[in-house]
MIMI-889514 format. One record per residue (C-alpha): residue number from 1; x, y, z. Coordinates in nm, 2 decimals, always signed. Last residue first. Layout:
<recs>
k,u,v,w
NUM,X,Y,Z
...
</recs>
This chain:
<recs>
k,u,v,w
514,-1.99,-0.27,-0.91
513,-1.69,-0.46,-1.09
512,-1.45,-0.58,-0.84
511,-1.16,-0.46,-0.61
510,-1.39,-0.30,-0.40
509,-1.21,+0.02,-0.36
508,-1.05,+0.04,-0.72
507,-1.36,-0.08,-0.89
506,-1.59,+0.17,-0.72
505,-1.36,+0.47,-0.79
504,-1.33,+0.34,-1.17
503,-1.72,+0.28,-1.17
502,-1.78,+0.64,-1.06
501,-1.69,+0.79,-1.40
500,-1.87,+1.12,-1.34
499,-1.59,+1.21,-1.07
498,-1.32,+1.10,-1.32
497,-1.45,+1.35,-1.57
496,-1.47,+1.61,-1.31
495,-1.11,+1.54,-1.23
494,-1.00,+1.54,-1.60
493,-1.17,+1.88,-1.62
492,-0.99,+2.01,-1.30
491,-0.64,+1.93,-1.42
490,-0.71,+2.10,-1.77
489,-0.85,+2.41,-1.59
488,-0.55,+2.43,-1.37
487,-0.32,+2.38,-1.67
486,-0.51,+2.67,-1.88
485,-0.56,+2.89,-1.54
484,-0.19,+2.88,-1.50
483,-0.16,+3.28,-1.49
482,-0.46,+3.33,-1.32
481,-0.40,+3.07,-1.05
480,-0.04,+3.18,-1.02
479,-0.19,+3.56,-0.94
478,-0.43,+3.42,-0.69
477,-0.15,+3.22,-0.52
476,+0.08,+3.53,-0.53
475,-0.19,+3.73,-0.34
474,-0.21,+3.46,-0.08
473,+0.16,+3.48,-0.02
472,+0.13,+3.87,-0.02
471,-0.05,+3.82,+0.30
470,+0.20,+3.61,+0.46
469,+0.48,+3.84,+0.34
468,+0.27,+4.12,+0.52
467,+0.27,+3.96,+0.84
466,+0.62,+3.85,+0.80
465,+0.72,+4.22,+0.77
464,+0.47,+4.33,+1.04
463,+0.67,+4.11,+1.31
462,+0.52,+4.22,+1.67
461,+0.20,+4.32,+1.47
460,+0.02,+4.66,+1.52
459,-0.20,+4.74,+1.83
458,-0.39,+5.03,+1.76
457,-0.56,+5.20,+2.06
456,-0.94,+5.25,+1.98
455,-1.11,+5.50,+2.21
454,-1.44,+5.39,+2.37
453,-1.80,+5.40,+2.25
452,-2.03,+5.20,+2.46
451,-2.24,+4.86,+2.42
450,-2.11,+4.72,+2.70
449,-1.91,+4.41,+2.59
448,-1.93,+4.50,+2.24
447,-1.72,+4.82,+2.27
446,-1.81,+5.04,+1.99
445,-1.50,+5.22,+1.84
444,-1.32,+5.54,+1.86
443,-1.05,+5.71,+1.66
442,-1.11,+6.07,+1.64
441,-1.03,+6.33,+1.38
440,-1.15,+6.19,+1.04
439,-1.12,+6.37,+0.70
438,-0.78,+6.16,+0.63
437,-0.99,+5.84,+0.67
436,-1.22,+5.92,+0.40
435,-1.01,+5.73,+0.12
434,-0.89,+5.44,+0.32
433,-1.16,+5.29,+0.54
432,-1.46,+5.44,+0.40
431,-1.36,+5.44,+0.06
430,-1.26,+5.07,+0.08
429,-1.59,+4.98,+0.23
428,-1.79,+5.16,-0.03
427,-1.59,+4.99,-0.31
426,-1.66,+4.65,-0.15
425,-2.02,+4.70,-0.14
424,-2.04,+4.83,-0.49
423,-1.81,+4.56,-0.65
422,-2.03,+4.30,-0.46
421,-2.35,+4.46,-0.59
420,-2.19,+4.43,-0.96
419,-2.08,+4.09,-0.91
418,-2.43,+3.99,-0.75
417,-2.60,+4.13,-1.04
416,-2.37,+3.92,-1.29
415,-2.43,+3.59,-1.08
414,-2.82,+3.64,-1.04
413,-2.89,+3.73,-1.38
412,-2.67,+3.45,-1.56
411,-2.80,+3.20,-1.32
410,-3.14,+3.31,-1.36
409,-3.11,+3.32,-1.73
408,-2.95,+2.96,-1.73
407,-3.19,+2.78,-1.49
406,-3.29,+2.51,-1.76
405,-2.94,+2.44,-1.85
404,-2.78,+2.51,-2.17
403,-2.57,+2.84,-2.09
402,-2.48,+2.73,-1.72
401,-2.14,+2.60,-1.79
400,-2.04,+2.92,-1.96
399,-2.15,+3.13,-1.65
398,-1.97,+2.90,-1.45
397,-1.65,+2.93,-1.67
396,-1.68,+3.29,-1.67
395,-1.72,+3.31,-1.27
394,-1.40,+3.12,-1.25
393,-1.21,+3.33,-1.49
392,-1.32,+3.66,-1.35
391,-1.23,+3.53,-0.98
390,-0.88,+3.42,-1.13
389,-0.77,+3.79,-1.17
388,-0.79,+4.04,-1.48
387,-1.07,+4.09,-1.45
386,-1.33,+4.14,-1.19
385,-1.48,+3.83,-1.00
384,-1.59,+4.04,-0.71
383,-1.37,+3.85,-0.47
382,-1.06,+3.86,-0.68
381,-1.11,+4.25,-0.73
380,-1.19,+4.30,-0.35
379,-0.87,+4.12,-0.28
378,-0.66,+4.31,-0.48
377,-0.79,+4.66,-0.37
376,-0.76,+4.54,-0.01
375,-0.39,+4.43,-0.06
374,-0.35,+4.79,-0.20
373,-0.53,+4.95,+0.07
372,-0.32,+4.78,+0.33
371,+0.02,+4.88,+0.14
370,-0.11,+5.25,+0.13
369,-0.24,+5.26,+0.49
368,+0.09,+5.12,+0.64
367,+0.02,+5.29,+0.97
366,-0.36,+5.42,+1.01
365,-0.51,+5.73,+0.89
364,-0.77,+5.89,+1.13
363,-1.10,+5.71,+1.11
362,-1.40,+5.74,+0.87
361,-1.65,+5.44,+0.93
360,-1.68,+5.08,+0.84
359,-1.61,+4.96,+1.19
358,-1.31,+4.71,+1.23
357,-1.08,+4.92,+1.47
356,-0.80,+5.14,+1.33
355,-0.47,+4.97,+1.35
354,-0.54,+4.59,+1.47
353,-0.86,+4.60,+1.27
352,-0.73,+4.69,+0.93
351,-0.46,+4.43,+0.95
350,-0.71,+4.17,+1.05
349,-0.94,+4.26,+0.75
348,-0.65,+4.23,+0.54
347,-0.62,+3.85,+0.68
346,-0.98,+3.81,+0.63
345,-0.98,+3.92,+0.28
344,-0.68,+3.72,+0.17
343,-0.85,+3.40,+0.33
342,-1.18,+3.47,+0.11
341,-0.95,+3.51,-0.19
340,-0.74,+3.21,-0.14
339,-1.06,+3.00,-0.07
338,-1.27,+3.15,-0.36
337,-0.99,+3.07,-0.63
336,-0.91,+2.73,-0.52
335,-1.29,+2.64,-0.50
334,-1.34,+2.83,-0.84
333,-1.15,+2.59,-1.04
332,-1.33,+2.29,-0.88
331,-1.67,+2.44,-0.95
330,-1.57,+2.50,-1.33
329,-1.46,+2.15,-1.37
328,-1.80,+2.05,-1.19
327,-1.99,+2.26,-1.44
326,-1.82,+2.11,-1.73
325,-1.85,+1.76,-1.61
324,-2.22,+1.83,-1.53
323,-2.39,+1.80,-1.18
322,-2.57,+2.16,-1.22
321,-2.59,+2.20,-0.85
320,-2.20,+2.20,-0.85
319,-2.20,+2.53,-1.05
318,-2.47,+2.71,-0.84
317,-2.27,+2.55,-0.55
316,-1.96,+2.75,-0.60
315,-2.16,+3.09,-0.67
314,-2.35,+3.06,-0.37
313,-2.02,+2.96,-0.15
312,-1.85,+3.28,-0.30
311,-2.15,+3.48,-0.16
310,-2.12,+3.31,+0.18
309,-1.76,+3.38,+0.18
308,-1.80,+3.73,+0.08
307,-2.10,+3.78,+0.38
306,-1.80,+3.69,+0.62
305,-1.61,+3.95,+0.46
304,-1.84,+4.22,+0.55
303,-1.87,+4.08,+0.90
302,-1.51,+4.13,+0.94
301,-1.53,+4.51,+0.80
300,-1.82,+4.61,+1.03
299,-2.14,+4.78,+0.90
298,-2.25,+4.56,+0.66
297,-2.52,+4.64,+0.41
296,-2.34,+4.61,+0.09
295,-2.18,+4.25,+0.18
294,-2.50,+4.13,+0.33
293,-2.68,+4.20,+0.00
292,-2.42,+4.01,-0.20
291,-2.45,+3.71,+0.06
290,-2.82,+3.71,+0.04
289,-2.80,+3.69,-0.35
288,-2.53,+3.43,-0.35
287,-2.73,+3.19,-0.11
286,-3.06,+3.28,-0.30
285,-2.87,+3.13,-0.61
284,-2.73,+2.83,-0.43
283,-3.08,+2.76,-0.27
282,-3.24,+2.78,-0.64
281,-2.98,+2.53,-0.74
280,-3.01,+2.28,-0.44
279,-3.38,+2.26,-0.50
278,-3.43,+2.03,-0.76
277,-3.08,+1.96,-0.84
276,-3.04,+1.72,-0.54
275,-3.35,+1.48,-0.52
274,-3.44,+1.43,-0.87
273,-3.32,+1.10,-0.93
272,-3.25,+0.91,-0.60
271,-3.35,+0.54,-0.69
270,-3.31,+0.59,-1.04
269,-2.93,+0.69,-1.03
268,-2.87,+0.95,-1.32
267,-2.91,+1.26,-1.10
266,-2.66,+1.13,-0.86
265,-2.68,+0.96,-0.52
264,-2.40,+0.69,-0.51
263,-2.08,+0.85,-0.65
262,-2.17,+1.20,-0.80
261,-2.39,+1.28,-0.51
260,-2.15,+1.15,-0.23
259,-1.83,+1.31,-0.36
258,-1.96,+1.64,-0.49
257,-2.20,+1.71,-0.20
256,-1.90,+1.62,+0.04
255,-1.69,+1.86,-0.15
254,-1.92,+2.13,-0.10
253,-1.95,+2.08,+0.28
252,-1.58,+2.05,+0.30
251,-1.56,+2.38,+0.10
250,-1.72,+2.55,+0.40
249,-1.43,+2.45,+0.60
248,-1.16,+2.58,+0.39
247,-1.22,+2.97,+0.46
246,-1.21,+2.85,+0.82
245,-0.85,+2.90,+0.77
244,-0.90,+3.27,+0.72
243,-1.17,+3.27,+1.00
242,-0.88,+3.16,+1.22
241,-0.66,+3.43,+1.11
240,-0.94,+3.66,+1.19
239,-0.98,+3.57,+1.55
238,-1.35,+3.46,+1.57
237,-1.62,+3.74,+1.58
236,-1.67,+3.79,+1.21
235,-1.66,+3.41,+1.15
234,-1.90,+3.30,+1.39
233,-2.16,+3.59,+1.37
232,-2.18,+3.57,+0.97
231,-2.18,+3.18,+0.97
230,-2.46,+3.05,+1.18
229,-2.73,+3.22,+0.97
228,-2.64,+2.99,+0.67
227,-2.88,+2.70,+0.66
226,-3.14,+2.92,+0.48
225,-2.96,+2.95,+0.25
224,-2.65,+2.73,+0.19
223,-2.37,+2.76,+0.46
222,-2.13,+2.49,+0.31
221,-2.15,+2.31,+0.64
220,-2.52,+2.32,+0.67
219,-2.56,+2.24,+0.31
218,-2.38,+1.91,+0.40
217,-2.61,+1.84,+0.67
216,-2.91,+1.88,+0.45
215,-2.77,+1.68,+0.19
214,-2.74,+1.39,+0.42
213,-3.09,+1.44,+0.55
212,-3.22,+1.43,+0.19
211,-3.04,+1.13,+0.11
210,-3.17,+0.97,+0.44
209,-3.51,+1.05,+0.32
208,-3.46,+0.90,-0.03
207,-3.32,+0.60,+0.14
206,-3.65,+0.56,+0.32
205,-3.86,+0.58,+0.02
204,-3.63,+0.36,-0.21
203,-3.83,+0.03,-0.23
202,-4.03,+0.11,-0.53
201,-3.74,+0.22,-0.74
200,-3.59,-0.12,-0.73
199,-3.24,-0.12,-0.51
198,-2.95,-0.24,-0.73
197,-2.78,+0.09,-0.80
196,-2.81,+0.19,-0.44
195,-2.60,-0.13,-0.34
194,-2.30,-0.05,-0.56
193,-2.30,+0.31,-0.46
192,-2.34,+0.23,-0.11
191,-2.05,+0.00,-0.16
190,-1.84,+0.26,-0.28
189,-1.92,+0.48,-0.01
188,-1.87,+0.25,+0.27
187,-2.15,+0.28,+0.49
186,-2.29,-0.05,+0.46
185,-2.63,-0.24,+0.50
184,-2.80,-0.05,+0.24
183,-3.14,+0.04,+0.36
182,-3.07,+0.05,+0.75
181,-2.72,+0.20,+0.66
180,-2.88,+0.47,+0.49
179,-3.13,+0.55,+0.78
178,-2.84,+0.54,+1.01
177,-2.61,+0.75,+0.84
176,-2.87,+1.01,+0.78
175,-2.99,+1.01,+1.17
174,-2.62,+1.04,+1.24
173,-2.58,+1.33,+1.02
172,-2.89,+1.49,+1.16
171,-2.72,+1.48,+1.51
170,-2.39,+1.63,+1.37
169,-2.59,+1.91,+1.20
168,-2.77,+1.98,+1.54
167,-2.41,+1.98,+1.67
166,-2.33,+2.23,+1.42
165,-2.59,+2.47,+1.55
164,-2.46,+2.45,+1.93
163,-2.11,+2.48,+1.81
162,-2.15,+2.78,+1.63
161,-2.38,+2.94,+1.89
160,-2.14,+2.86,+2.14
159,-1.84,+3.02,+1.98
158,-2.05,+3.33,+1.90
157,-2.10,+3.38,+2.25
156,-1.74,+3.30,+2.33
155,-1.62,+3.56,+2.10
154,-1.85,+3.81,+2.23
153,-1.77,+3.75,+2.59
152,-1.40,+3.75,+2.54
151,-1.11,+3.48,+2.49
150,-0.82,+3.47,+2.27
149,-0.91,+3.16,+2.11
148,-1.29,+3.12,+2.12
147,-1.29,+3.05,+1.76
146,-1.00,+2.81,+1.76
145,-1.12,+2.61,+2.02
144,-1.47,+2.58,+1.87
143,-1.27,+2.47,+1.54
142,-1.11,+2.20,+1.71
141,-1.41,+2.03,+1.82
140,-1.61,+2.10,+1.50
139,-1.34,+1.98,+1.28
138,-1.27,+1.66,+1.49
137,-1.66,+1.60,+1.45
136,-1.65,+1.64,+1.08
135,-1.36,+1.38,+1.08
134,-1.59,+1.13,+1.26
133,-1.87,+1.19,+1.02
132,-1.66,+1.13,+0.74
131,-1.56,+0.82,+0.91
130,-1.92,+0.71,+0.89
129,-1.91,+0.78,+0.51
128,-1.64,+0.57,+0.47
127,-1.38,+0.64,+0.17
126,-1.20,+0.90,+0.36
125,-0.94,+1.13,+0.20
124,-1.11,+1.48,+0.19
123,-1.26,+1.44,+0.54
122,-0.92,+1.32,+0.68
121,-0.74,+1.62,+0.53
120,-0.98,+1.85,+0.70
119,-1.00,+1.67,+1.03
118,-0.59,+1.66,+1.04
117,-0.59,+2.02,+0.96
116,-0.81,+2.12,+1.24
115,-0.61,+1.90,+1.49
114,-0.30,+2.07,+1.35
113,-0.45,+2.45,+1.44
112,-0.58,+2.31,+1.78
111,-0.21,+2.21,+1.86
110,-0.10,+2.57,+1.73
109,-0.32,+2.77,+1.91
108,-0.30,+2.56,+2.25
107,-0.36,+2.85,+2.48
106,-0.46,+3.22,+2.42
105,-0.34,+3.56,+2.30
104,+0.00,+3.41,+2.20
103,-0.11,+3.25,+1.87
102,-0.26,+3.59,+1.77
101,+0.09,+3.75,+1.77
100,+0.07,+3.91,+1.44
99,+0.38,+3.74,+1.29
98,+0.28,+3.39,+1.47
97,-0.06,+3.40,+1.34
96,+0.04,+3.52,+0.99
95,+0.30,+3.24,+0.96
94,+0.02,+3.00,+1.04
93,-0.20,+3.17,+0.78
92,+0.05,+3.17,+0.52
91,+0.11,+2.78,+0.53
90,-0.23,+2.66,+0.61
89,-0.39,+2.77,+0.27
88,-0.11,+2.58,+0.04
87,-0.17,+2.28,+0.29
86,-0.55,+2.29,+0.26
85,-0.55,+2.34,-0.13
84,-0.31,+2.04,-0.16
83,-0.54,+1.83,+0.05
82,-0.83,+1.92,-0.18
81,-0.63,+1.88,-0.52
80,-0.55,+1.53,-0.37
79,-0.89,+1.43,-0.27
78,-1.01,+1.54,-0.62
77,-0.76,+1.37,-0.84
76,-0.78,+1.02,-0.65
75,-0.68,+0.90,-0.31
74,-0.91,+0.68,-0.13
73,-0.88,+0.59,+0.25
72,-1.02,+0.27,+0.38
71,-1.21,+0.14,+0.68
70,-1.25,-0.23,+0.68
69,-1.54,-0.44,+0.58
68,-1.64,-0.26,+0.26
67,-1.34,-0.28,+0.20
66,-1.05,-0.49,+0.25
65,-0.87,-0.49,+0.61
64,-0.51,-0.43,+0.63
63,-0.55,-0.23,+0.96
62,-0.63,+0.06,+0.74
61,-0.67,-0.03,+0.39
60,-0.54,+0.25,+0.17
59,-0.67,+0.29,-0.18
58,-0.53,+0.44,-0.48
57,-0.70,+0.58,-0.79
56,-0.52,+0.59,-1.10
55,-0.56,+0.90,-1.30
54,-0.22,+1.01,-1.37
53,-0.25,+1.31,-1.17
52,-0.30,+1.11,-0.84
51,+0.08,+1.05,-0.78
50,+0.15,+1.41,-0.85
49,-0.10,+1.51,-0.61
48,+0.01,+1.26,-0.34
47,+0.34,+1.42,-0.35
46,+0.24,+1.78,-0.36
45,+0.02,+1.72,-0.06
44,+0.34,+1.56,+0.13
43,+0.55,+1.84,+0.05
42,+0.28,+2.07,+0.19
41,+0.20,+1.87,+0.49
40,+0.60,+1.88,+0.55
39,+0.58,+2.27,+0.54
38,+0.27,+2.27,+0.77
37,+0.46,+2.02,+1.02
36,+0.76,+2.25,+1.00
35,+0.55,+2.57,+1.08
34,+0.40,+2.41,+1.39
33,+0.73,+2.28,+1.50
32,+0.90,+2.59,+1.49
31,+0.60,+2.78,+1.64
30,+0.58,+2.56,+1.91
29,+0.94,+2.56,+1.97
28,+0.91,+2.97,+2.02
27,+0.60,+2.91,+2.24
26,+0.76,+2.69,+2.49
25,+0.54,+2.61,+2.78
24,+0.32,+2.36,+2.59
23,+0.62,+2.21,+2.41
22,+0.59,+1.85,+2.53
21,+0.24,+1.76,+2.60
20,+0.04,+1.99,+2.40
19,+0.29,+2.03,+2.09
18,+0.33,+1.65,+2.07
17,-0.05,+1.61,+2.08
16,-0.11,+1.82,+1.79
15,+0.22,+1.69,+1.59
14,+0.10,+1.32,+1.60
13,-0.24,+1.38,+1.44
12,-0.07,+1.64,+1.22
11,+0.13,+1.41,+1.05
10,-0.10,+1.11,+1.07
9,-0.39,+1.26,+0.87
8,-0.17,+1.39,+0.57
7,+0.02,+1.09,+0.59
6,-0.24,+0.84,+0.52
5,-0.22,+0.85,+0.14
4,+0.17,+0.86,+0.14
3,+0.18,+0.51,+0.27
2,+0.10,+0.36,-0.06
1,-0.01,+0.02,-0.01
</recs>
């Protein structure tokens, strides 16, 4: 077996407890080991991506127990590209957290950070539906600790709301898995696909219930309207480097929809036909619309970026909901763009908040205003989908994929109008934060603890050079994604073709024709 497949899970799983038990009182050593771990994860991700690029699907049998009796990890093109995205995102974020001093504002930041990476990579690599639930719970536990990092009543309140709502999603997940297991007798994803295909249409009522529950769970994770309301407060009140890492978490929901509903519950499967696209596409359109309205109406920069995350998920899910190879290739390209762009804006928002507070109102000029405004401008162009950056390419691919669909007119209208509203909302925020700052005389901020206006005291980063280098790393990622859009789209096209030929996945996992 290829042991590289399990390495993205094992590395952070070993490093996180090591940091807690051995290095808990040595912040400098924690930082060294944490960065080294992320660099190691990036090297592993590049290796498995190269291995998956040939199109072969590799299976890792834990305990040497074959599927469907044992737990398996599966490496295909999509799993590899998502693990690589996680590693590419983690490196600038951990460097920024160190440079800004965020990792020193509470306990166990680096350990929780690596537990989070373990959960994300595990969710992308698992070939078992129950272990997808397990990795979701690892995500939930680690993300709750990261959300409340640094303390404060507002952050704790947002964290409790976040964990309560996601525990509800976890309960639904268990109900869905129990229902699917009762019908199929298995939770191995490939085996589910085989058993579902064999079910007669008249005996699928219970299966359809489980399928809908499962889709609801994934939509909660992906912040699809009306299941999105946990995200703005949670992300806006979390430490913003943590919120930047959370940009990958909504993609776990989108990934799960793609994985499960192209493999076992797709539109072509008679037992579950018509369940997914029927309401997922209108929900995605509404998600995009509400996200862009939130951008326009936000009064705080962190909350505005949180609505940017919702709007980008709307665009992504519009592409996913079409369930065609062309649209899925566009969606996979857009996943990379939206994750990097959202993380970039969260880090820029943190740079702003550390210097002048987060309220979208005129304040006196802040340190490094010109450099931060340039970074905000790049992030705004990327998020709005304006040329020449990858957001324009991604949205163009989504619109092109929607041309011959039933909802083509609605998709074009919502995406184009949403892009315009996003431009207006981000331009408004930029003018208030940067252009009108020279007109302000006082630097005050509303204190959320007692709802009183207090003077804001800037607290710039201990290592501003490293902080800006980290943010520019994300900018570089967007530039490279634009410059190499052709090869990237070629890879995502081959990935989508592999997804829509599930027999290859089934044969690799089960070792037989399904």
